[in-house]
C-alpha positions in Angstrom: 94.8 67.3 81.5 95.7 70.8 83.1 92.7 70.3 85.4 94.6 67.4 86.5 98.0 69.7 87.0 95.8 72.1 89.0 94.8 69.3 91.2 98.4 67.9 91.6 99.6 71.3 92.2 96.5 71.7 95.0 97.7 68.4 96.7 101.6 68.8 96.7 100.8 72.6 98.3 99.0 70.5 101.5 101.0 68.3 101.8 104.5 70.5 101.9 101.9 72.7 104.3 102.1 69.6 106.6 105.3 69.6 106.6 105.6 73.4 107.4 103.5 72.4 110.4 106.3 70.6 111.5 109.2 73.8 111.1 106.7 76.4 112.6 107.0 74.9 116.1 110.3 73.0 116.2 112.4 75.2 114.4 113.0 78.5 116.3 114.1 75.5 119.5 117.5 75.2 118.7 116.6 71.4 120.7 114.5 69.9 118.2 115.2 68.7 115.1 112.5 69.7 112.1 113.9 65.8 110.9 113.2 63.6 113.8 111.4 62.5 115.8 108.3 61.2 113.5 104.9 63.7 114.1 103.3 63.3 117.2 100.7 64.6 119.3 102.6 67.4 121.2 100.3 66.4 124.2 100.4 62.3 124.7 103.3 61.9 122.9 101.5 59.2 120.8 102.8 58.8 117.0 101.0 59.5 114.3 99.5 57.1 111.8 99.7 57.9 107.7 96.0 58.0 108.3 96.2 60.6 110.7 98.8 62.6 109.0 96.3 63.6 105.3 96.7 67.6 105.2 93.5 68.9 106.3 91.3 65.8 105.9 92.8 63.7 109.2 91.9 67.3 110.9 88.3 66.9 109.7 88.1 63.0 110.2 89.5 63.2 114.1 87.3 66.3 114.2 89.9 68.2 116.0 91.4 65.9 118.5 93.8 63.7 118.8 92.8 60.0 118.9 94.7 58.4 121.8 94.0 61.3 124.1 91.0 63.6 122.7 92.8 67.2 123.4 91.8 69.5 120.5 94.4 69.9 117.8 95.5 73.4 117.1 93.2 74.5 114.6 96.6 76.5 112.8 97.6 73.1 111.3 94.9 72.7 108.8 94.6 76.5 108.0 98.3 76.3 107.3 98.1 73.2 105.1 95.4 75.1 103.6 97.0 78.0 102.6 100.0 76.1 100.9 98.1 74.4 99.0 96.3 77.7 98.3 99.4 79.6 97.5 100.9 76.5 95.0 98.0 76.0 93.1 97.7 79.7 92.2 101.9 79.7 91.7 100.9 76.8 88.8 98.5 78.8 87.7 100.4 81.7 87.4 103.7 80.9 86.2 103.4 77.1 84.9 106.3 74.8 84.6 109.4 76.4 84.1 112.6 77.2 85.6 111.0 79.6 88.5 108.3 77.5 89.6 110.3 76.3 92.3 112.3 78.9 93.6 108.9 80.7 94.3 107.0 77.9 95.6 110.1 77.8 98.2 109.9 82.0 98.4 106.4 81.6 99.4 107.0 78.3 101.8 109.3 80.6 103.4 107.0 82.8 103.9 104.2 81.7 105.7 106.4 79.5 107.8 107.5 83.8 108.4 104.1 84.6 109.8 103.3 82.1 111.4 106.3 82.2 113.6 106.6 85.7 114.1 102.5 85.8 115.0 103.3 83.5 117.9 107.6 84.6 119.0 108.3 87.9 117.7 111.1 86.4 115.5 111.7 85.6 112.4 114.6 83.4 112.1 118.1 83.8 110.5 117.8 80.3 109.2 115.1 81.1 106.8 115.4 84.9 105.8 120.1 84.6 105.1 119.5 81.8 103.2 116.8 83.2 102.0 118.5 86.4 100.7 121.1 83.3 98.8 118.6 81.5 97.3 116.4 84.7 95.8 119.6 86.2 94.7 120.8 83.0 92.6 117.1 82.5 91.6 117.6 86.1 89.1 120.2 84.5 86.9 117.2 82.0 85.5 114.0 84.4 86.3 113.1 86.3 83.1 111.0 88.6 85.9 113.9 90.2 87.8 117.7 90.7 86.8 120.1 90.4 89.0 120.9 93.6 89.6 117.2 94.7 90.2 117.8 91.4 93.0 121.1 92.8 94.1 119.6 96.5 94.5 115.8 95.0 96.3 119.2 93.0 98.7 120.6 96.8 99.9 117.7 98.3 99.3 115.6 96.6 101.1 118.0 95.8 103.9 119.0 99.2 104.5 115.8 101.1 104.1 114.1 99.3 106.9 117.8 99.5 109.0 117.4 103.7 108.3 113.9 103.4 109.5 115.0 101.2 112.8 117.5 103.6 113.8 115.9 106.9 113.1 113.1 105.9 115.4 115.3 104.1 117.9 117.3 108.1 118.1 114.0 109.4 118.2 112.3 107.6 120.8 115.0 105.8 122.5 113.2 102.5 122.1 113.8 99.4 119.3 110.9 100.1 116.9 111.9 97.1 114.5 113.7 94.3 115.1 116.7 92.9 113.0 114.3 90.2 111.4 112.3 92.2 109.6 115.2 93.9 107.9 116.6 90.8 106.6 112.9 89.8 105.6 112.5 93.0 103.2 116.2 92.2 102.0 115.1 88.7 100.6 112.1 90.1 100.0 114.1 92.5 97.1 116.3 89.3 95.8 113.4 87.5 95.2 110.6 90.5 93.6 114.1 92.8 92.6 113.7 96.5 94.2 110.5 97.7 92.2 108.3 96.2 94.8 109.8 97.7 98.3 107.9 101.2 97.7 104.7 98.8 97.2 106.0 96.1 99.8 106.9 99.3 102.6 103.3 101.2 102.1 100.8 98.0 102.1 102.4 96.3 105.4 102.2 100.0 106.5 99.0 101.1 106.2 97.9 97.1 107.1 100.1 96.7 109.7 99.1 100.3 111.1 95.2 99.5 111.1 96.2 96.3 112.8 98.1 98.5 115.2 95.4 101.2 116.5 93.3 97.9 116.8 95.4 96.6 118.9 96.1 100.0 121.1 92.7 100.0 121.6 91.7 96.4 122.5 94.9 95.3 125.0 94.8 99.3 126.2 98.9 99.4 126.4 99.3 102.4 124.6 102.5 102.9 122.9 103.8 99.7 124.2 101.8 97.6 122.4 103.9 95.4 120.2 102.9 94.1 117.1 105.1 91.5 114.9 105.5 93.1 111.1 106.9 89.8 109.8 103.1 88.7 108.8 102.6 92.3 107.2 105.4 92.1 105.2 105.2 88.9 103.6 101.5 89.3 102.6 102.5 92.5 100.4 105.1 90.2 99.2 102.8 88.2 98.3 100.2 90.4 96.9 102.7 91.9 94.6 104.2 88.6 93.4 100.5 87.4 92.0 99.0 91.3 90.9 101.8 93.0 90.1 100.4 94.0 87.0 97.3 95.1 88.7 99.3 96.8 91.1 101.3 98.8 88.3 98.0 99.1 86.3 96.4 101.1 89.6 99.8 103.2 90.7 99.9 104.5 86.8 96.2 105.5 87.4 
């Protein structure tokens, strides 16, 4: 029975991942709806049949190409579906059926969408982060891991710390180094995970972001003008804290 539940959680995550692809591509465009029209090829506009919309499997069967126009399908589609499936599986394995499970499922889905939108466009939509702050705070009233006081402090300190960093960088350099989207994202993360996560989130995301940033400077050869999105690093840090919080505390204590 437990194996079946794990399998169901994986399949459910993959199905939601298919919808998240729609959100990633359509949400930043104010002229598009994430509900209508139905899924279709972005190149030729042909509506997809149900058997062309099976997460991951359809991509493999179609060999990564549209059945009608033969244009390659972005690898992002199966990657997002597989990522959400694995996150859903890991989430059920950690929390089982509990009141907090749907809240953290929404949290992980939002982070996954933010990662890919920020990579593509270097923006973090307020349509995700602002409702996320409210949902995260509401969840704290049912969450045995994070109290409402810890969530509230997470919102205030999370947003406040990055706001201070952004303002300080702008004053010192005369350039904007961090967007408002990153500030709201860390406030959302603080709402779901509590203020205790913030030191680790900032350290982990800054470390990984610096490594990637240095590599980008050498590869792009733009020097100080090189820009990389910070949202993915914050999101990955939040995911790692959610699943490995005890291990992180153990390493920190050691």
